N, C-alpha and C positions, 0 to 999 in steps of 0.2 A: 582575419579579424578586423572588424570595424572598430576603429579607435574613437569614433564619435566626435571627430574634430570638425566636421562640416558645419560651417556657420559660426564657429568659434573665432575670436580675434586674438591674435598673438603679437607681442612685441618682443623682438630678439635684439639683444645688444651685441656689438662687435661683429656684425654680420656681413662684413665686406669680404671676409675670407676665413679659412680654417673651420674650426669647430662651430663658430657662430653662423657662418654661411651654410654649412652642412645642415645644422639644426633648423634654420629658417626654411631652407629648401625642403627638408623632410616634412615639416609641418604644413607647408603649402601643398605638397603632393598628397598629404592626407586630408585636404579639404579646407584647412584653416585659411582665413584672411590674415596675411602676415605684414606687419610693419617691421622693416629691417633697418636698424639703426647703425651708423658708423660715421667715422670722420670723412670717409670716401664714398659717399653714396653712389658715385658713377660706377664703382666696382660692383655695387649691388645690382645696378641696372644691367650690367653686362652679364653676370652670372644667371640673373633671373631670365633674361632674354635667351641665353643659351639653353636653359632648362625648360623653355616654353612656359614660363610662369610670370611673364611680364604683367598680366592682368591680375595676379593674385599676390604679388609681393610689391609693397610700396616702400621705396628707399626713403630713409629719413637721415638728415644730416645731424650728427651729434658727436661732440667732443666730451668724453666723460670727465675730463679734467676741468671743464667749465661748469661750475656749480649753478650759475644762472641758466645755462642751456639745459642742464639736467632738470631743474625746477620747472622750467617752461614746458619741456617735453612731458614731464609728469602730469601737468595740468591738461595739456592737449590729449594725451592718451587716456586719462581718466574720463574725459568727456566722450572719447571714442568707444568706451566700454571694453577695455581689454580683459580678456578671460585667462590669458596665458602670458606669463612673463618669464623669458629665459634670460637670465643674468649671466653675461659673459664679458670679461675684460681681459685686456692683454696683461702679460706678465711684466714685472720690472726687470731691470738689467741684472744679470747674474753677478754673484759676488758672495763672500763668506759672511758669517754673522759677526765676526770680530771686526770692529773698526768702522762699522756703518754709522754714518752721521745721523743726527737728529733729523736734519733736512731730508735725507734719503728715506728715512722710515715714514716721515709725515707725507712726503710726496707719494710713496707707494700706497699709503693708507687712503689718502684723498683721491687717488686715481682709481683704486681697485675697490675699496669697501664702501666709502660714503656714497658714491653714485648708486650702488646696488641697494643700499639701505633706503636712500631717498626715493628712488623710483618705486620700490616695493611699497613703501609707506603711501605713496600717492595712489597707487592702483588698488591696494587692499580694500578700501571702503566699498568700491564698486563691486569687487568680487564677493565680498560678504553680503552685500545687498542682493546680489543675484543668486546667492547660495551655491556658487561654483567659482573655484579659482585654482589656478596652478602656478606655483612659483618654483622654477627649476633653475638652480644655480650651477654653473659649470666651474668645477674646482680643479684639483690636481691630486694625483697620487701622493704628492708631498704632504698632503694633510695627514695621511696615515703613516707614511714613512718618509720623513723629511729628505728631500733630494739634495745631496752635497752641492754646494756652490750656488744654491738658489735661496739664500737665507731670507731675503725680502719677501719672495713669493711664498715660502713655507710659512712665515710669520703672519702675513696679512691673510692669506687664504685660511689659515687656522682660525683666525678671529671671525671670518665670514662663516666658517663651519659652526662655531659656537652660536652665532647670531641665528643661523638657519634652524638649528635644532630648538633653540628657544622659541623662535617664532612658530615653529610647527605646532607646538603644544598649545600655543595661544589661540590659534585660528582653526584647529582641526574640527571642532564641533560645528563650525559654520560653513563647512563644505570646501575649505580651502586647504590644499595640501602644499607642503614646503619641503622639497628634496634637493639633494645635490647629486651630480653625476661627475665621477672622478676619472679623467682620462689617464691612461698610461702613455705609452709611446704611440701616438697616432701620427700618421704621415701628413702633417701640416707644415706650412711655411715656418711656424714657430719652432717646431722640432728640427727642421732642416737648419734653421739659423743657430740653434743651440749646438747641433752636431758640428756645424762649421766652425763655431767658436771654440768648441773643445778641440777640434783637429788643429786649429791655428795655434792654440796655447801649448798643445802637446807635441807639435811637430809631426803628427801622424797624418796620413792621407785621410780624407773624409770617409772614404770607403772602408777603412780599417775601423774608424770609430763607429760607423753604422753597423758593421759586422759584429763588433764586440757588444754593442747594445742589443742587437737582436739575439745574441747568444744568451742573454740574461732572461729572455722572455720565453716561457714554455711554448707559446704558440709559434715561436720561431720567426716572427715577422712583426712589422709595425702594423697597427690597425688602420683600416680605412675610415676616413671621416664619416661616410655613410653608416658604418656599423656603430659609431658613437651616437650619431643623430637618431638612429632607431630607438636607442634607449631613452633619449630625451623626449621623443614623440610619444613613447609609451607612458612615461610619467605624466606628460601633459594631457593624457586622454582620460576619458570617462572610465576606462577599464582599470585605471590605477587609483581609484577613489579611496582605497584602504591602505595606501602606501603613503606614509608621511614621516618626516623626521628621520629619513634614511639617507644613506650615502651609497650609491650604486657605482661599483667600479667597472670600468670598461678598459681592461688593461692586458687581455691575453694571458692572465695568470701571473703577471709580473710580481705582484705583492703575494708573498707566501702566507701571510697571516689570514686568519678567518674573519 
């Protein structure tokens, strides 16, 4: 299937590793010109070279917690004519809902939600003017079924989901789609870090924690980042022009609700 991404320009956030890197790689393989943003652009240079995509992926330095840098990138990318925006941000530290400070909630919201809102706002006018745009935001299964011990992530990502659904209705008639992709247990550094943290807290071997986690997944395994990225690329494509305001789960059947 031709996704029609050749000649399209994409900006992918959090693209130095994990789901962001996988999404940027997949879009580039499908023919898009990709601007890949992260705090460590050297890591992007490395994976792009390893994938033979050095000429199709442009690393961009960006700290999502720096509002000035986010605003400047929005202006630059608007001038470049970005057709596809993949919003991706790291998760906050693990912890319960009870006892979280105001500072912790503000920090999580400012690091995860506000940059996504600001960059999307900066790029939307160009997408609307061209009559084509794709906003794909990487969320979490915690939006649908809150994950124990990840209160900050559950709360802020839930707010992003409400924003995404609202925006989708506002721009649908202008050729712009707005969707979310929700990962389950995908084999990324972030998931490995969470498993290691759980093992340390419980006193179990990491292998036991991973085995118990896999036992809850009908597919019986963690997902591959490339499997997740394929869903992102499809939603970014011309083939997905009638899909908007949706949340697509890529979780191996982890969540049992419809």
